[in-house]
Backbone and ligand atoms as CSV (ligand in chain L), in Angstrom:
chain,resi,resn,atom,element,x,y,z
A,1,MET,N,N,112.957,22.598,44.038
A,1,MET,CA,C,113.205,23.824,43.278
A,1,MET,C,C,112.015,24.103,42.353
A,2,LYS,N,N,111.521,25.320,42.411
A,2,LYS,CA,C,110.464,25.676,41.469
A,2,LYS,C,C,111.099,26.019,40.112
A,3,ILE,N,N,110.611,25.377,39.078
A,3,ILE,CA,C,111.128,25.645,37.733
A,3,ILE,C,C,110.217,26.658,37.038
A,4,TYR,N,N,110.818,27.755,36.595
A,4,TYR,CA,C,110.062,28.782,35.887
A,4,TYR,C,C,110.177,28.595,34.385
A,5,LYS,N,N,109.106,28.928,33.682
A,5,LYS,CA,C,109.123,28.926,32.221
A,5,LYS,C,C,109.157,30.373,31.744
A,6,VAL,N,N,109.610,30.532,30.499
A,6,VAL,CA,C,109.547,31.864,29.886
A,6,VAL,C,C,108.074,32.285,29.880
A,7,GLY,N,N,107.823,33.502,30.356
A,7,GLY,CA,C,106.446,34.010,30.377
A,7,GLY,C,C,105.801,33.937,31.747
A,8,ASP,N,N,106.360,33.112,32.670
A,8,ASP,CA,C,105.814,33.067,34.036
A,8,ASP,C,C,106.029,34.428,34.706
A,9,THR,N,N,105.199,34.714,35.673
A,9,THR,CA,C,105.329,36.002,36.363
A,9,THR,C,C,105.589,35.794,37.855
A,10,SER,N,N,106.163,36.832,38.457
A,10,SER,CA,C,106.447,36.810,39.894
A,10,SER,C,C,106.550,38.244,40.384
A,11,LYS,N,N,107.128,38.397,41.567
A,11,LYS,CA,C,107.389,39.744,42.090
A,11,LYS,C,C,108.775,39.755,42.685
A,12,ALA,N,N,109.487,40.859,42.572
A,12,ALA,CA,C,110.821,40.942,43.177
A,12,ALA,C,C,111.188,42.397,43.413
A,13,VAL,N,N,112.185,42.576,44.259
A,13,VAL,CA,C,112.669,43.940,44.485
A,13,VAL,C,C,113.471,44.373,43.262
A,14,CYS,N,N,113.107,45.488,42.683
A,14,CYS,CA,C,113.889,46.043,41.563
A,14,CYS,C,C,114.734,47.198,42.111
A,15,TYR,N,N,116.042,47.074,41.948
A,15,TYR,CA,C,116.923,48.100,42.493
A,15,TYR,C,C,116.950,49.356,41.629
A,16,THR,N,N,116.496,49.218,40.382
A,16,THR,CA,C,116.392,50.403,39.541
A,16,THR,C,C,115.154,51.214,39.925
A,17,CYS,N,N,114.027,50.531,40.081
A,17,CYS,CA,C,112.783,51.214,40.472
A,17,CYS,C,C,112.724,51.469,41.985
A,18,LYS,N,N,113.609,50.831,42.741
A,18,LYS,CA,C,113.637,50.934,44.201
A,18,LYS,C,C,112.286,50.578,44.822
A,19,ALA,N,N,111.706,49.486,44.329
A,19,ALA,CA,C,110.410,49.044,44.849
A,19,ALA,C,C,110.179,47.568,44.471
A,20,VAL,N,N,109.236,46.946,45.151
A,20,VAL,CA,C,108.841,45.594,44.740
A,20,VAL,C,C,107.969,45.748,43.490
A,21,LYS,N,N,108.361,45.053,42.438
A,21,LYS,CA,C,107.645,45.213,41.172
A,21,LYS,C,C,107.234,43.848,40.622
A,22,PRO,N,N,106.174,43.803,39.844
A,22,PRO,CA,C,105.878,42.553,39.139
A,22,PRO,C,C,106.974,42.252,38.112
A,23,THR,N,N,107.299,40.967,37.982
A,23,THR,CA,C,108.367,40.583,37.044
A,23,THR,C,C,107.843,39.493,36.114
A,24,THR,N,N,108.475,39.394,34.969
A,24,THR,CA,C,108.159,38.328,34.013
A,24,THR,C,C,109.453,37.609,33.659
A,25,PHE,N,N,109.414,36.278,33.596
A,25,PHE,CA,C,110.621,35.525,33.240
A,25,PHE,C,C,110.822,35.538,31.735
A,26,LYS,N,N,112.005,35.968,31.350
A,26,LYS,CA,C,112.365,36.087,29.930
A,26,LYS,C,C,113.797,35.599,29.743
A,27,LEU,N,N,114.155,35.312,28.482
A,27,LEU,CA,C,115.554,34.958,28.192
A,27,LEU,C,C,116.390,36.226,28.095
A,28,ARG,N,N,117.447,36.274,28.856
A,28,ARG,CA,C,118.301,37.460,28.864
A,28,ARG,C,C,119.765,37.031,28.888
A,29,ASP,N,N,120.639,37.944,28.395
A,29,ASP,CA,C,122.077,37.737,28.541
A,29,ASP,C,C,122.490,38.358,29.864
A,30,ILE,N,N,123.112,37.554,30.706
A,30,ILE,CA,C,123.463,38.038,32.045
A,30,ILE,C,C,124.976,38.298,32.121
A,31,PRO,N,N,125.382,39.542,32.408
A,31,PRO,CA,C,126.836,39.808,32.530
A,31,PRO,C,C,127.388,39.218,33.838
A,32,PHE,N,N,128.628,38.786,33.793
A,32,PHE,CA,C,129.286,38.327,35.023
A,32,PHE,C,C,129.467,39.512,35.957
A,33,SER,N,N,129.558,39.212,37.254
A,33,SER,CA,C,129.732,40.302,38.208
A,33,SER,C,C,131.070,41.024,38.007
A,34,ASP,N,N,132.088,40.303,37.474
A,34,ASP,CA,C,133.378,40.966,37.225
A,34,ASP,C,C,133.375,41.725,35.877
A,35,GLY,N,N,132.253,41.653,35.162
A,35,GLY,CA,C,132.139,42.401,33.915
A,35,GLY,C,C,132.847,41.760,32.732
A,36,GLU,N,N,133.543,40.640,32.961
A,36,GLU,CA,C,134.344,40.053,31.882
A,36,GLU,C,C,133.635,38.910,31.177
A,37,GLY,N,N,132.477,39.205,30.639
A,37,GLY,CA,C,131.770,38.183,29.883
A,37,GLY,C,C,130.304,38.126,30.225
A,38,VAL,N,N,129.562,37.408,29.396
A,38,VAL,CA,C,128.131,37.260,29.638
A,38,VAL,C,C,127.731,35.801,29.470
A,39,VAL,N,N,126.664,35.436,30.156
A,39,VAL,CA,C,126.031,34.151,29.925
A,39,VAL,C,C,124.812,34.434,29.058
A,40,LYS,N,N,124.756,33.795,27.901
A,40,LYS,CA,C,123.690,34.122,26.948
A,40,LYS,C,C,122.433,33.300,27.189
A,41,ASN,N,N,121.296,33.973,26.983
A,41,ASN,CA,C,119.999,33.280,26.965
A,41,ASN,C,C,119.708,32.419,28.164
A,42,VAL,N,N,119.742,33.014,29.349
A,42,VAL,CA,C,119.288,32.278,30.523
A,42,VAL,C,C,117.965,32.882,30.974
A,43,ILE,N,N,117.145,32.056,31.610
A,43,ILE,CA,C,115.862,32.538,32.112
A,43,ILE,C,C,116.103,33.423,33.328
A,44,ALA,N,N,115.589,34.668,33.248
A,44,ALA,CA,C,115.790,35.618,34.342
A,44,ALA,C,C,114.498,36.394,34.584
A,45,GLY,N,N,114.331,36.831,35.823
A,45,GLY,CA,C,113.182,37.649,36.163
A,45,GLY,C,C,113.435,39.095,35.736
A,46,VAL,N,N,112.542,39.641,34.895
A,46,VAL,CA,C,112.739,40.987,34.359
A,46,VAL,C,C,111.627,41.893,34.906
A,47,CYS,N,N,112.034,43.052,35.400
A,47,CYS,CA,C,111.086,44.014,35.963
A,47,CYS,C,C,110.132,44.499,34.858
A,48,ASP,N,N,108.823,44.370,35.112
A,48,ASP,CA,C,107.841,44.785,34.106
A,48,ASP,C,C,107.855,46.302,33.897
A,49,ALA,N,N,108.273,47.041,34.922
A,49,ALA,CA,C,108.232,48.499,34.811
A,49,ALA,C,C,109.415,49.057,34.036
A,50,CYS,N,N,110.655,48.587,34.355
A,50,CYS,CA,C,111.827,49.222,33.731
A,50,CYS,C,C,112.604,48.295,32.799
A,51,GLY,N,N,112.305,47.000,32.776
A,51,GLY,CA,C,112.970,46.097,31.847
A,51,GLY,C,C,114.317,45.595,32.317
A,52,GLU,N,N,114.745,45.971,33.532
A,52,GLU,CA,C,116.036,45.467,34.043
A,52,GLU,C,C,115.879,44.036,34.570
A,53,VAL,N,N,116.969,43.277,34.499
A,53,VAL,CA,C,116.987,41.952,35.116
A,53,VAL,C,C,117.066,42.130,36.633
A,54,VAL,N,N,116.120,41.567,37.368
A,54,VAL,CA,C,116.140,41.748,38.816
A,54,VAL,C,C,116.511,40.465,39.561
A,55,ALA,N,N,116.378,39.321,38.906
A,55,ALA,CA,C,116.707,38.069,39.595
A,55,ALA,C,C,116.972,36.955,38.596
A,56,THR,N,N,117.858,36.047,38.978
A,56,THR,CA,C,117.988,34.808,38.199
A,56,THR,C,C,117.535,33.668,39.106
A,57,PRO,N,N,116.604,32.844,38.642
A,57,PRO,CA,C,116.122,31.753,39.483
A,57,PRO,C,C,117.197,30.677,39.655
A,58,PRO,N,N,117.119,29.881,40.753
A,58,PRO,CA,C,118.114,28.845,41.020
A,58,PRO,C,C,118.333,27.893,39.838
A,59,GLN,N,N,117.287,27.670,39.025
A,59,GLN,CA,C,117.420,26.742,37.899
A,59,GLN,C,C,118.468,27.225,36.887
A,60,SER,N,N,118.751,28.539,36.854
A,60,SER,CA,C,119.721,29.070,35.893
A,60,SER,C,C,121.160,28.953,36.378
A,61,THR,N,N,121.337,28.665,37.675
A,61,THR,CA,C,122.685,28.652,38.245
A,61,THR,C,C,123.634,27.676,37.536
A,62,PRO,N,N,123.221,26.426,37.256
A,62,PRO,CA,C,124.174,25.523,36.578
A,62,PRO,C,C,124.621,26.039,35.211
A,63,SER,N,N,123.715,26.640,34.438
A,63,SER,CA,C,124.113,27.180,33.128
A,63,SER,C,C,125.106,28.302,33.296
A,64,ILE,N,N,124.887,29.145,34.300
A,64,ILE,CA,C,125.803,30.258,34.546
A,64,ILE,C,C,127.171,29.730,34.990
A,65,LYS,N,N,127.151,28.743,35.900
A,65,LYS,CA,C,128.400,28.163,36.378
A,65,LYS,C,C,129.184,27.510,35.246
A,66,LYS,N,N,128.450,26.866,34.322
A,66,LYS,CA,C,129.106,26.186,33.200
A,66,LYS,C,C,129.912,27.186,32.377
A,67,VAL,N,N,129.338,28.347,32.119
A,67,VAL,CA,C,130.038,29.352,31.325
A,67,VAL,C,C,131.254,29.894,32.084
A,68,ILE,N,N,131.078,30.123,33.395
A,68,ILE,CA,C,132.195,30.608,34.212
A,68,ILE,C,C,133.322,29.578,34.202
A,69,GLU,N,N,132.938,28.310,34.309
A,69,GLU,CA,C,133.889,27.192,34.293
A,69,GLU,C,C,134.697,27.176,32.974
A,70,GLU,N,N,133.979,27.347,31.878
A,70,GLU,CA,C,134.641,27.306,30.563
A,70,GLU,C,C,135.604,28.469,30.387
A,71,LYS,N,N,135.299,29.568,31.074
A,71,LYS,CA,C,136.126,30.775,30.965
A,71,LYS,C,C,137.414,30.639,31.777
A,72,ARG,N,N,137.325,29.748,32.778
A,72,ARG,CA,C,138.457,29.596,33.692
A,72,ARG,C,C,139.695,29.095,32.945
A,73,LYS,N,N,140.840,29.596,33.313
A,73,LYS,CA,C,142.086,29.218,32.644
A,73,LYS,C,C,142.451,27.760,32.947
A,74,PRO,N,N,142.969,27.040,31.957
A,74,PRO,CA,C,143.383,25.658,32.227
A,74,PRO,C,C,144.649,25.615,33.070
A,75,VAL,N,N,144.861,24.473,33.722
A,75,VAL,CA,C,146.118,24.236,34.428
A,75,VAL,C,C,147.112,23.736,33.390
A,76,GLU,N,N,148.287,24.352,33.345
A,76,GLU,CA,C,149.241,23.975,32.311
A,76,GLU,C,C,150.606,23.626,32.874
A,77,ALA,N,N,151.305,22.748,32.180
A,77,ALA,CA,C,152.665,22.417,32.580
A,77,ALA,C,C,153.474,22.063,31.336
A,78,ARG,N,N,154.733,22.451,31.354
A,78,ARG,CA,C,155.626,22.031,30.261
A,78,ARG,C,C,156.341,20.767,30.718
A,79,VAL,N,N,156.354,19.779,29.827
A,79,VAL,CA,C,156.906,18.474,30.197
A,79,VAL,C,C,157.762,17.925,29.067
A,80,PRO,N,N,158.645,16.944,29.377
A,80,PRO,CA,C,159.412,16.288,28.322
A,80,PRO,C,C,158.471,15.538,27.355
A,81,ALA,N,N,158.910,15.393,26.111
A,81,ALA,CA,C,158.062,14.804,25.070
A,81,ALA,C,C,157.583,13.395,25.405
A,82,HIS,N,N,158.448,12.601,26.060
A,82,HIS,CA,C,158.041,11.212,26.297
A,82,HIS,C,C,156.843,11.103,27.242
A,83,MET,N,N,156.571,12.174,27.995
A,83,MET,CA,C,155.413,12.128,28.920
A,83,MET,C,C,154.083,12.154,28.151
A,84,ILE,N,N,154.093,12.873,27.028
A,84,ILE,CA,C,152.896,12.879,26.170
A,84,ILE,C,C,152.696,11.474,25.586
A,85,ASP,N,N,153.815,10.821,25.208
A,85,ASP,CA,C,153.711,9.458,24.684
A,85,ASP,C,C,153.146,8.500,25.719
A,86,ILE,N,N,153.589,8.659,26.968
A,86,ILE,CA,C,153.068,7.817,28.054
A,86,ILE,C,C,151.560,7.977,28.147
A,87,LEU,N,N,151.104,9.228,28.161
A,87,LEU,CA,C,149.655,9.492,28.303
A,87,LEU,C,C,148.874,8.929,27.113
A,88,ASN,N,N,149.404,9.143,25.910
A,88,ASN,CA,C,148.714,8.617,24.729
A,88,ASN,C,C,148.659,7.096,24.747
A,89,CYS,N,N,149.752,6.457,25.134
A,89,CYS,CA,C,149.769,4.982,25.196
A,89,CYS,C,C,148.780,4.474,26.245
A,90,ALA,N,N,148.756,5.121,27.420
A,90,ALA,CA,C,147.834,4.700,28.462
A,90,ALA,C,C,146.395,4.875,27.992
A,91,SER,N,N,146.129,6.011,27.358
A,91,SER,CA,C,144.777,6.281,26.861
A,91,SER,C,C,144.379,5.253,25.811
A,92,TYR,N,N,145.305,4.946,24.914
A,92,TYR,CA,C,145.025,3.968,23.857
A,92,TYR,C,C,144.732,2.601,24.442
A,93,GLU,N,N,145.519,2.237,25.429
A,93,GLU,CA,C,145.344,0.934,26.072
A,93,GLU,C,C,143.987,0.830,26.790
A,94,LEU,N,N,143.553,1.930,27.397
A,94,LEU,CA,C,142.305,1.895,28.177
A,94,LEU,C,C,141.060,2.085,27.319
A,95,SER,N,N,141.190,2.821,26.237
A,95,SER,CA,C,139.977,3.222,25.521
A,95,SER,C,C,140.044,3.029,24.006
A,96,GLY,N,N,141.238,2.722,23.492
A,96,GLY,CA,C,141.374,2.577,22.040
A,96,GLY,C,C,141.478,3.909,21.298
A,97,THR,N,N,141.590,4.988,22.055
A,97,THR,CA,C,141.757,6.315,21.434
A,97,THR,C,C,142.644,7.173,22.342
A,98,VAL,N,N,143.174,8.269,21.769
A,98,VAL,CA,C,143.972,9.169,22.616
A,98,VAL,C,C,143.100,10.256,23.254
A,99,ASP,N,N,141.804,10.249,22.942
A,99,ASP,CA,C,140.897,11.282,23.471
A,99,ASP,C,C,140.672,11.173,24.979
A,100,PHE,N,N,141.104,10.067,25.561
A,100,PHE,CA,C,140.818,9.810,26.977
A,100,PHE,C,C,141.894,10.423,27.897
A,101,VAL,N,N,142.943,10.994,27.301
A,101,VAL,CA,C,144.059,11.525,28.101
A,101,VAL,C,C,143.611,12.528,29.185
A,102,PRO,N,N,142.830,13.563,28.833
A,102,PRO,CA,C,142.464,14.520,29.891
A,102,PRO,C,C,141.705,13.870,31.035
A,103,THR,N,N,140.864,12.899,30.705
A,103,THR,CA,C,140.086,12.224,31.754
A,103,THR,C,C,140.988,11.389,32.664
A,104,ILE,N,N,141.972,10.714,32.081
A,104,ILE,CA,C,142.896,9.922,32.917
A,104,ILE,C,C,143.610,10.831,33.898
A,105,LEU,N,N,144.109,11.964,33.400
A,105,LEU,CA,C,144.808,12.896,34.288
A,105,LEU,C,C,143.891,13.397,35.397
A,106,LYS,N,N,142.684,13.780,35.029
A,106,LYS,CA,C,141.744,14.290,36.035
A,106,LYS,C,C,141.346,13.199,37.033
A,107,PHE,N,N,141.168,11.999,36.522
A,107,PHE,CA,C,140.832,10.852,37.379
A,107,PHE,C,C,141.929,10.641,38.430
A,108,TYR,N,N,143.171,10.588,37.958
A,108,TYR,CA,C,144.289,10.375,38.880
A,108,TYR,C,C,144.431,11.505,39.897
A,109,ILE,N,N,144.368,12.729,39.402
A,109,ILE,CA,C,144.555,13.867,40.302
A,109,ILE,C,C,143.433,13.909,41.326
A,110,HIS,N,N,142.199,13.642,40.850
A,110,HIS,CA,C,141.077,13.666,41.799
A,110,HIS,C,C,141.165,12.532,42.826
A,111,LYS,N,N,141.433,11.339,42.350
A,111,LYS,CA,C,141.518,10.171,43.263
A,111,LYS,C,C,142.606,10.405,44.309
A,112,MET,N,N,143.769,10.846,43.849
A,112,MET,CA,C,144.870,11.032,44.789
A,112,MET,C,C,144.612,12.182,45.757
A,113,SER,N,N,143.938,13.222,45.282
A,113,SER,CA,C,143.651,14.354,46.173
A,113,SER,C,C,142.651,13.929,47.257
A,114,SER,N,N,141.862,12.881,46.981
A,114,SER,CA,C,140.964,12.399,48.040
A,114,SER,C,C,141.581,11.220,48.794
A,115,ASN,N,N,142.897,11.078,48.665
A,115,ASN,CA,C,143.650,10.056,49.401
A,115,ASN,C,C,143.084,8.645,49.185
A,116,ASP,N,N,142.752,8.351,47.935
A,116,ASP,CA,C,142.148,7.076,47.558
A,116,ASP,C,C,143.093,5.906,47.849
A,117,LYS,N,N,142.525,4.759,48.193
A,117,LYS,CA,C,143.370,3.598,48.502
A,117,LYS,C,C,143.956,2.959,47.241
A,118,VAL,N,N,143.138,2.841,46.206
A,118,VAL,CA,C,143.611,2.199,44.962
A,118,VAL,C,C,144.599,3.088,44.222
A,119,VAL,N,N,144.278,4.391,44.167
A,119,VAL,CA,C,145.174,5.338,43.497
A,119,VAL,C,C,145.748,6.261,44.580
A,120,SER,N,N,146.705,5.753,45.303
A,120,SER,CA,C,147.212,6.463,46.481
A,120,SER,C,C,148.304,7.486,46.137
A,121,PRO,N,N,148.285,8.626,46.816
A,121,PRO,CA,C,149.309,9.638,46.553
A,121,PRO,C,C,150.610,9.410,47.318
A,122,SER,N,N,150.671,8.334,48.127
A,122,SER,CA,C,151.755,8.230,49.110
A,122,SER,C,C,153.166,8.175,48.500
A,123,LYS,N,N,153.325,7.558,47.310
A,123,LYS,CA,C,154.681,7.455,46.759
A,123,LYS,C,C,154.921,8.372,45.566
A,124,LEU,N,N,154.038,9.338,45.408
A,124,LEU,CA,C,154.115,10.203,44.230
A,124,LEU,C,C,155.462,10.917,44.111
A,125,GLN,N,N,155.924,11.416,45.261
A,125,GLN,CA,C,157.206,12.132,45.345
A,125,GLN,C,C,158.370,11.327,44.731
A,126,LEU,N,N,158.344,10.002,44.947
A,126,LEU,CA,C,159.449,9.151,44.481
A,126,LEU,C,C,159.630,9.176,42.967
A,127,PHE,N,N,158.517,9.334,42.247
A,127,PHE,CA,C,158.611,9.306,40.779
A,127,PHE,C,C,159.466,10.463,40.251
A,128,LEU,N,N,159.491,11.553,41.021
A,128,LEU,CA,C,160.263,12.720,40.555
A,128,LEU,C,C,161.759,12.453,40.569
A,129,GLY,N,N,162.190,11.431,41.331
A,129,GLY,CA,C,163.610,11.093,41.368
A,129,GLY,C,C,163.987,10.065,40.321
A,130,SER,N,N,163.016,9.591,39.560
A,130,SER,CA,C,163.319,8.535,38.586
A,130,SER,C,C,163.918,9.097,37.310
A,131,GLU,N,N,164.515,8.221,36.543
A,131,GLU,CA,C,165.179,8.626,35.309
A,131,GLU,C,C,164.192,9.239,34.315
A,132,LEU,N,N,162.972,8.687,34.303
A,132,LEU,CA,C,161.948,9.184,33.367
A,132,LEU,C,C,161.449,10.592,33.705
A,133,ALA,N,N,161.826,11.073,34.890
A,133,ALA,CA,C,161.382,12.428,35.270
A,133,ALA,C,C,162.224,13.502,34.587
A,134,THR,N,N,163.340,13.099,34.011
A,134,THR,CA,C,164.237,14.091,33.393
A,134,THR,C,C,163.953,14.221,31.893
A,135,GLY,N,N,164.499,15.280,31.331
A,135,GLY,CA,C,164.328,15.508,29.901
A,135,GLY,C,C,163.921,16.935,29.646
A,136,LYS,N,N,164.247,17.399,28.461
A,136,LYS,CA,C,163.954,18.778,28.099
A,136,LYS,C,C,162.442,18.987,27.990
A,137,LYS,N,N,161.964,20.042,28.644
A,137,LYS,CA,C,160.519,20.266,28.641
A,137,LYS,C,C,160.085,20.962,27.369
A,138,VAL,N,N,159.694,20.190,26.388
A,138,VAL,CA,C,159.347,20.770,25.091
A,138,VAL,C,C,157.876,20.651,24.738
A,139,LYS,N,N,157.114,19.924,25.543
A,139,LYS,CA,C,155.687,19.782,25.222
A,139,LYS,C,C,154.850,20.369,26.343
A,140,ARG,N,N,153.577,20.581,26.027
A,140,ARG,CA,C,152.706,21.234,26.985
A,140,ARG,C,C,151.509,20.333,27.296
A,141,ILE,N,N,151.224,20.224,28.594
A,141,ILE,CA,C,150.006,19.531,29.019
A,141,ILE,C,C,149.070,20.587,29.553
A,142,SER,N,N,147.823,20.515,29.126
A,142,SER,CA,C,146.835,21.494,29.556
A,142,SER,C,C,145.605,20.735,30.040
A,143,ILE,N,N,145.206,21.009,31.279
A,143,ILE,CA,C,144.030,20.319,31.831
A,143,ILE,C,C,142.994,21.358,32.226
A,144,LYS,N,N,141.793,21.127,31.747
A,144,LYS,CA,C,140.748,22.129,31.936
A,144,LYS,C,C,139.576,21.588,32.728
A,145,GLY,N,N,138.948,22.482,33.457
A,145,GLY,CA,C,137.608,22.207,33.976
A,145,GLY,C,C,137.544,21.516,35.319
A,146,GLY,N,N,136.331,21.348,35.767
A,146,GLY,CA,C,136.089,20.675,37.026
A,146,GLY,C,C,136.765,21.367,38.197
A,147,LYS,N,N,137.196,20.558,39.128
A,147,LYS,CA,C,137.831,21.130,40.319
A,147,LYS,C,C,139.335,20.905,40.242
A,148,ILE,N,N,139.876,20.917,39.030
A,148,ILE,CA,C,141.258,20.506,38.827
A,148,ILE,C,C,142.241,21.319,39.671
A,149,LEU,N,N,142.037,22.641,39.704
A,149,LEU,CA,C,142.968,23.488,40.443
A,149,LEU,C,C,142.913,23.180,41.936
A,150,GLN,N,N,141.682,23.032,42.424
A,150,GLN,CA,C,141.461,22.691,43.826
A,150,GLN,C,C,142.098,21.331,44.168
A,151,ASP,N,N,141.893,20.351,43.282
A,151,ASP,CA,C,142.453,19.020,43.505
A,151,ASP,C,C,143.988,19.057,43.516
A,152,ILE,N,N,144.578,19.823,42.598
A,152,ILE,CA,C,146.037,19.922,42.543
A,152,ILE,C,C,146.573,20.561,43.828
A,153,ASN,N,N,145.885,21.583,44.301
A,153,ASN,CA,C,146.330,22.220,45.538
A,153,ASN,C,C,146.237,21.281,46.733
A,154,THR,N,N,145.171,20.491,46.785
A,154,THR,CA,C,145.036,19.511,47.849
A,154,THR,C,C,146.174,18.495,47.767
A,155,LEU,N,N,146.462,18.064,46.546
A,155,LEU,CA,C,147.515,17.078,46.316
A,155,LEU,C,C,148.896,17.632,46.701
A,156,LYS,N,N,149.109,18.908,46.456
A,156,LYS,CA,C,150.378,19.535,46.874
A,156,LYS,C,C,150.525,19.422,48.395
A,157,GLY,N,N,149.434,19.668,49.096
A,157,GLY,CA,C,149.442,19.584,50.556
A,157,GLY,C,C,149.733,18.156,51.020
A,158,LEU,N,N,149.147,17.192,50.354
A,158,LEU,CA,C,149.307,15.791,50.767
A,158,LEU,C,C,150.689,15.238,50.468
A,159,THR,N,N,151.316,15.710,49.393
A,159,THR,CA,C,152.568,15.098,48.927
A,159,THR,C,C,153.803,15.928,49.226
A,160,LYS,N,N,153.585,17.189,49.643
A,160,LYS,CA,C,154.701,18.126,49.839
A,160,LYS,C,C,155.439,18.434,48.538
A,161,ILE,N,N,154.800,18.125,47.407
A,161,ILE,CA,C,155.360,18.552,46.123
A,161,ILE,C,C,154.850,19.970,45.892
A,162,GLU,N,N,155.768,20.907,45.635
A,162,GLU,CA,C,155.353,22.304,45.636
A,162,GLU,C,C,154.883,22.860,44.289
A,163,SER,N,N,155.504,22.387,43.185
A,163,SER,CA,C,155.140,23.032,41.923
A,163,SER,C,C,154.096,22.215,41.154
A,164,THR,N,N,153.263,22.940,40.438
A,164,THR,CA,C,152.212,22.293,39.636
A,164,THR,C,C,152.842,21.397,38.563
A,165,THR,N,N,153.937,21.883,37.949
A,165,THR,CA,C,154.632,21.078,36.937
A,165,THR,C,C,155.093,19.747,37.529
A,166,ASP,N,N,155.680,19.791,38.726
A,166,ASP,CA,C,156.144,18.564,39.364
A,166,ASP,C,C,154.985,17.614,39.704
A,167,ILE,N,N,153.867,18.199,40.120
A,167,ILE,CA,C,152.679,17.370,40.389
A,167,ILE,C,C,152.283,16.635,39.106
A,168,ILE,N,N,152.170,17.370,38.017
A,168,ILE,CA,C,151.712,16.764,36.772
A,168,ILE,C,C,152.714,15.740,36.251
A,169,LYS,N,N,154.016,16.074,36.335
A,169,LYS,CA,C,155.026,15.108,35.906
A,169,LYS,C,C,154.951,13.809,36.730
A,170,SER,N,N,154.808,13.962,38.044
A,170,SER,CA,C,154.763,12.759,38.885
A,170,SER,C,C,153.495,11.951,38.633
A,171,VAL,N,N,152.397,12.639,38.323
A,171,VAL,CA,C,151.142,11.938,38.021
A,171,VAL,C,C,151.311,11.127,36.724
A,172,VAL,N,N,151.939,11.743,35.724
A,172,VAL,CA,C,152.164,11.037,34.457
A,172,VAL,C,C,153.005,9.787,34.705
A,173,LEU,N,N,154.047,9.916,35.537
A,173,LEU,CA,C,154.921,8.770,35.786
A,173,LEU,C,C,154.208,7.708,36.616
A,174,LYS,N,N,153.284,8.123,37.464
A,174,LYS,CA,C,152.492,7.140,38.194
A,174,LYS,C,C,151.537,6.401,37.236
A,175,ILE,N,N,150.988,7.132,36.301
A,175,ILE,CA,C,150.125,6.496,35.289
A,175,ILE,C,C,150.935,5.479,34.492
A,176,ASN,N,N,152.162,5.851,34.131
A,176,ASN,CA,C,153.053,4.925,33.438
A,176,ASN,C,C,153.281,3.664,34.258
A,177,ASN,N,N,153.558,3.873,35.540
A,177,ASN,CA,C,153.813,2.765,36.461
A,177,ASN,C,C,152.579,1.851,36.601
A,178,ASP,N,N,151.423,2.461,36.866
A,178,ASP,CA,C,150.204,1.679,37.149
A,178,ASP,C,C,149.645,1.004,35.901
A,179,ILE,N,N,149.512,1.781,34.827
A,179,ILE,CA,C,148.775,1.288,33.648
A,179,ILE,C,C,149.687,0.530,32.687
A,180,LEU,N,N,150.868,1.117,32.377
A,180,LEU,CA,C,151.696,0.525,31.336
A,180,LEU,C,C,152.695,-0.496,31.875
A,181,THR,N,N,153.278,-0.244,33.045
A,181,THR,CA,C,154.301,-1.150,33.561
A,181,THR,C,C,153.697,-2.272,34.409
A,182,LYS,N,N,153.031,-1.882,35.499
A,182,LYS,CA,C,152.505,-2.905,36.419
A,182,LYS,C,C,151.136,-3.429,36.032
A,183,LYS,N,N,150.482,-2.767,35.146
A,183,LYS,CA,C,149.140,-3.145,34.693
A,183,LYS,C,C,148.220,-3.471,35.870
A,184,ASN,N,N,148.099,-2.510,36.747
A,184,ASN,CA,C,147.259,-2.621,37.945
A,184,ASN,C,C,145.792,-2.862,37.564
A,185,LYS,N,N,145.305,-4.065,37.872
A,185,LYS,CA,C,143.980,-4.491,37.396
A,185,LYS,C,C,142.846,-3.619,37.932
A,186,ARG,N,N,142.936,-3.226,39.222
A,186,ARG,CA,C,141.827,-2.475,39.818
A,186,ARG,C,C,141.695,-1.095,39.195
A,187,VAL,N,N,142.839,-0.422,38.993
A,187,VAL,CA,C,142.794,0.909,38.392
A,187,VAL,C,C,142.321,0.811,36.935
A,188,ILE,N,N,142.880,-0.187,36.235
A,188,ILE,CA,C,142.513,-0.346,34.822
A,188,ILE,C,C,141.011,-0.601,34.685
A,189,LYS,N,N,140.470,-1.422,35.573
A,189,LYS,CA,C,139.017,-1.706,35.544
A,189,LYS,C,C,138.221,-0.417,35.742
A,190,GLN,N,N,138.603,0.356,36.758
A,190,GLN,CA,C,137.880,1.615,37.030
A,190,GLN,C,C,137.941,2.558,35.832
A,191,LEU,N,N,139.138,2.710,35.277
A,191,LEU,CA,C,139.287,3.639,34.153
A,191,LEU,C,C,138.573,3.138,32.909
A,192,LYS,N,N,138.584,1.831,32.685
A,192,LYS,CA,C,137.862,1.291,31.519
A,192,LYS,C,C,136.369,1.534,31.650
A,193,ASP,N,N,135.871,1.439,32.869
A,193,ASP,CA,C,134.451,1.743,33.108
A,193,ASP,C,C,134.142,3.199,32.775
A,194,VAL,N,N,135.032,4.084,33.233
A,194,VAL,CA,C,134.844,5.512,32.936
A,194,VAL,C,C,134.879,5.746,31.427
A,195,ALA,N,N,135.862,5.123,30.763
A,195,ALA,CA,C,135.993,5.296,29.315
A,195,ALA,C,C,134.736,4.807,28.597
A,196,ALA,N,N,134.248,3.628,29.024
A,196,ALA,CA,C,133.071,3.054,28.346
A,196,ALA,C,C,131.846,3.930,28.538
A,197,SER,N,N,131.784,4.653,29.645
A,197,SER,CA,C,130.561,5.426,29.906
A,197,SER,C,C,130.666,6.868,29.413
A,198,THR,N,N,131.865,7.311,29.022
A,198,THR,CA,C,131.989,8.719,28.636
A,198,THR,C,C,132.410,8.916,27.175
A,199,LEU,N,N,133.065,7.934,26.578
A,199,LEU,CA,C,133.550,8.177,25.213
A,199,LEU,C,C,132.532,7.780,24.146
L,1,ZN,ZN,ZN,112.346,48.150,37.651
């Protein structure tokens, strides 16, 4: 990938001038194609003749994607209060803080959506029939970012669990089973490594 600096020049088709024009790379705010927001201060090719943005170089794509990602709505589910306690206890046990909760959820959902051997989705459905699956849904779990929605949809296909809330509830109960009850050494090791490298 060629990396452009502010001030570098090039040539590109300008749709405003309807011609190939010399361009200069400058910092510009780029609006989303849906019009609902802008990415601020990214390097873009600007037409020297009319001042319009004519191109964004590949190097700007990750910054643009990051903003789109942050704008994306989180996946949410209402759950019984004890499920939050389970997540906090698991997080505390793995990392010494409750800040690790979102990562544990994403780790589990991602691993299971890829049909992982250590964190297998095969018995996920069973947790929904357990006593801990019941209770008044008074708390909210919100998971943001990454490929979470895609992973949840894949997991729905693999487990035949249809609702997002049921997926999240069953994942929480699997975390309870693996980390707090059975203390599965392989999963705990993997998650502790993640915690040590990210927190
Ligand atoms: Zn132009």
